[in-house]
C-alpha positions in Angstrom: 48.4 -40.1 -33.2 50.4 -42.0 -35.8 53.2 -42.8 -33.3 53.4 -46.6 -33.0 54.2 -46.3 -29.3 51.0 -44.4 -28.6 47.5 -46.0 -28.4 44.5 -43.7 -28.0 41.7 -45.4 -26.0 38.6 -43.4 -26.9 35.5 -43.5 -24.6 37.6 -45.0 -21.8 38.2 -43.9 -18.2 40.7 -45.0 -15.6 39.1 -46.8 -12.7 42.0 -48.0 -10.6 45.8 -47.9 -10.5 47.4 -51.2 -9.6 51.0 -52.0 -8.7 53.3 -54.3 -6.8 53.8 -52.0 -3.8 56.7 -50.1 -5.4 55.8 -49.5 -9.0 52.6 -49.0 -11.1 52.2 -51.9 -13.5 48.5 -52.1 -14.4 45.7 -49.6 -14.9 42.1 -50.8 -14.6 40.1 -49.1 -17.4 36.4 -49.0 -18.2 34.5 -48.4 -21.4 32.0 -45.6 -21.0 30.0 -47.1 -23.9 29.3 -50.5 -22.5 30.8 -50.6 -19.0 33.3 -53.4 -19.8 36.4 -53.3 -17.6 39.9 -54.7 -18.3 43.5 -54.4 -17.1 45.9 -52.4 -19.2 49.6 -53.2 -18.5 51.4 -49.8 -17.9 54.5 -48.5 -16.2 53.6 -44.8 -16.1 50.6 -42.5 -15.9 50.0 -38.8 -16.5 46.5 -37.9 -15.3 44.8 -34.6 -16.3 42.1 -33.5 -13.8 39.7 -31.7 -16.1 39.4 -29.3 -18.9 36.7 -26.9 -17.5 38.2 -24.0 -15.6 36.7 -23.5 -12.1 35.6 -19.8 -12.8 31.9 -20.0 -12.2 32.4 -17.8 -9.1 33.7 -14.8 -11.1 32.1 -15.2 -14.5 29.7 -12.4 -14.0 32.4 -10.1 -12.5 35.4 -10.7 -14.8 35.7 -11.0 -18.6 35.9 -14.7 -19.6 36.2 -16.3 -23.0 33.6 -18.5 -24.5 35.0 -21.6 -22.7 35.0 -19.8 -19.3 38.7 -19.0 -19.0 39.5 -15.6 -17.4 40.8 -13.2 -20.0 44.1 -11.5 -19.0 46.3 -8.9 -20.6 48.5 -10.8 -23.0 51.7 -11.9 -21.2 50.4 -10.8 -17.8 47.9 -11.6 -15.1 45.8 -8.4 -15.0 42.1 -9.1 -15.6 39.3 -6.8 -16.9 39.1 -5.4 -13.3 41.9 -3.3 -12.0 43.6 -5.0 -9.0 42.2 -8.4 -9.8 44.8 -10.9 -11.2 44.3 -14.4 -12.5 46.9 -17.2 -12.5 47.0 -20.9 -13.3 44.5 -23.1 -15.0 41.7 -20.5 -14.7 43.4 -18.4 -17.4 45.9 -20.8 -19.0 44.0 -22.7 -21.6 47.1 -24.2 -23.2 49.1 -25.9 -20.5 46.8 -26.2 -17.4 49.4 -27.8 -15.3 50.6 -27.2 -11.8 54.1 -26.0 -12.7 52.8 -23.4 -15.1 50.2 -22.4 -12.5 53.0 -21.8 -10.0 54.9 -19.7 -12.5 51.8 -17.6 -13.4 51.0 -17.3 -9.7 54.4 -15.7 -9.2 53.8 -13.4 -12.1 50.4 -12.3 -10.6 52.1 -11.7 -7.3 54.7 -9.4 -8.9 51.9 -7.5 -10.7 50.1 -7.0 -7.4 53.3 -5.7 -5.9 53.8 -3.3 -8.9 50.2 -2.1 -8.6 50.4 -1.4 -4.9 53.7 0.5 -5.4 52.0 2.6 -8.1 49.0 3.3 -5.9 51.3 4.2 -3.0 53.2 6.6 -5.2 50.0 8.2 -6.4 48.8 8.7 -2.8 52.1 10.4 -1.9 51.9 12.8 -4.8 48.5 14.2 -3.9 48.5 13.5 -0.1 45.5 11.2 -0.1 44.8 7.5 0.1 43.8 6.6 -3.5 42.4 3.6 -5.2 43.1 0.1 -3.9 45.2 1.2 -1.0 42.2 3.0 0.5 40.6 -0.3 1.3 43.7 -2.0 2.7 44.1 -1.5 6.5 47.9 -1.4 6.3 50.5 -1.8 3.7 54.2 -2.3 4.2 56.8 -3.0 1.5 59.2 -5.7 2.6 61.5 -5.7 -0.4 
C-alpha cells in the first residue's frame, strides 16, 4: 500500500464502467458512507466478484473451515466424504480466480478417474460391485 502508483479507495464501490466505445477510460464510483458519486479516470479494471464461497448447499454434509471454504486433502481435491471432490473458489481461499479454478477442476477430474479405477479394480478382485461403482449405471474408461 506504499506504492505511489496504487491508491486504495476505502468504502467505495464501482457503479459503472465508461469508455469511448473501444477502451475503458472512466469508472463511476460511489462512497458507501455518504452516497457521493464521482468519475475516476482509469485505463484498466480487475474486478473480484466476492469473497464468500458459495458452499451453503454442502456445509452440513462436507467439512468446511470457519469461513465456509470446503476443506480438501492438502494438494488435492478430495473432501471429507469419499468420492466427493471440490475445486475452484469453494476450496481455494488464496487465489479465488477463474484460471486456478479451471486447474483445480482438472485436478478433481483426475482424482475422480483414479477413484473410479480403484473401485473397478476392487470389484474385479472380489467379483462384486463395490462402493461408488455400485450406484453408477454404467462405467467405461475412455483413456
